[in-house]
C-alpha positions, 0 to 999 in steps of 0.5 A: 045249160046242163045242170052240174049235179052232186051228192053226198052221202050221210052217215052214220056214227057207232062210236067216237062221236066228240072225241074229234072235237079239235079242244079233244084231239089237241091234246089226247088224239081222237077216233071215230067209227062211222060208215057211210049209207045211202040217204044222200046232200044233192046240190044243182048247181047252173051258171046264169050268164049274169052275176045274180044267185039265187038258192032254194030248197027243195025240202024246206021251200025257202029260197034267196036271192042276192047279187055276187057284189054286194054278197049274201047275207048270213040268217041261218037260211041256207048260209050254207050254200052261200059260205060255199060261194063265197069261199070257192069266189065264183065270178058268175052267177047259179041257180042252185037247189039243194036238198036232204033226205034227212031234216036239219039237226037228225043226227046224220052229217046231213049240214057237213054233206051238204055243204061238202056237195055245194062245194064239189058242185063249186068244184067243179065248174070252177076246175078246182080239183081237190083230194078229198082230204082237202074237200074235206078241209075246205069243207069243214072251214065253210061250216066251223070257221067262215060260219062259226057253227059248233062242231068235229071233224066227222061228218066232212071226211065221212061225206068227203071219202065215204065208206066205213072208215076209223076216223083217226084225229092226231095231235097235231090235225093231220086226219087219217082214214081208215076203211074197216077190213069187211067184205060187201057180204060181212057190211049187208050183214052188219046192216041186217043187225041194225035199226033205224029210228027217227024219233020224232022232233029234232030240238035245235038250238039247243047250245049242247055242242057248245056245253060239251066243250064248257065241260071239258074246258072246266074239267068236269070229271065224267065229261073227260071220262066219258070223251076218253073211253068213248076214244078208247072204243072206237078201236074196240067195236072196230077189232069187232066188226072187222072178227064178226062178232057182231054179238058185241054190237048192242052192250058196245052200242050201250056202253057208247050211249052211256059214255055220250052221257057221261062226256054231256049228260043233258042230250037227253034232256027233254025228249023221249030218247031214254023211253024210246030205249027203254021200250025197244029193249024190252021187246028184243033190241040188244042196244042201242045209241043216239045219233049225233050231238042229242036232242033228238034226231034218229034212233040207232038199234041193235037188234036181231032179225027175229026181234026187230017185228016187235021192235018196230012194233013198240017205237011207231006206237010211241012215235017212232020212225023206221027209215031203210038204209044200206051202206054206200062205199062212194063217197062225194062226187059231181057230174056235168054232162058226160064229166065225173068230178071225183077227188083223188 
């Protein structure tokens, strides 16, 4: 039998991360500016004639097997596809292979892209048609509600919709996905001013998101100020990018990073991130920010073309690894032979 092949894109978040958490946007609204890239999470699904489930990670080498009658054990090993299969009420066995272009905890929304790709593949298998908002909310429910993984809303909506978008989160739970008015040439020009650098390691299990929520709920002034400024900056950066003011990109990314540290002062603790930013700016970068909640992962740097070789050399000397990427407009999709499943 032919396999179902599903993909969902990873994303770069420019500004606003943290304001997409319900504890914040439920009171104030929230906004995130992000863009999906050509790094993806991929799922290969083959139906079986029995009720055995076999899930394999091609990246990490993990393999889990269980019978649908018994259900899976949620033990931290490939829990996302396990939970997606349970939520989608699959009735027959499956062989599932998963892989991703980014390591766990890298800050590019890889976990949410993976669960979104899993839902797309399972929706095609079960002939369940969803629009993109339904796909995003279903992926969110699996990750946040079923598995209790702390996080916001932005990653699932980015993976489901694709593109360069301002994501607005209303106090009533409504989400508006507004694509930026940028042509393909303008997106390519924006890309040419950016560098994506992996710091070489990720610290997981630090509880950074739980700390951030706790500090907000405790009324910590700097946390609240940082979040409100990140919220406003999402609109400011949208306006600057749509106006073609790429000279403002670096300073805004640096400002976003400083506000993120106000929101949660622990995001760089125990990492080389501050040193990497200092070296990058000395070498010619105009600004940058950390991707994701912190603890390591990728740095996004704004840098003029003529300064990029020097920035690369200096950060590679300190262990940084640069990733090539391009912006990608398309969101999650699945294919089964000649059939293509794309949410409306």
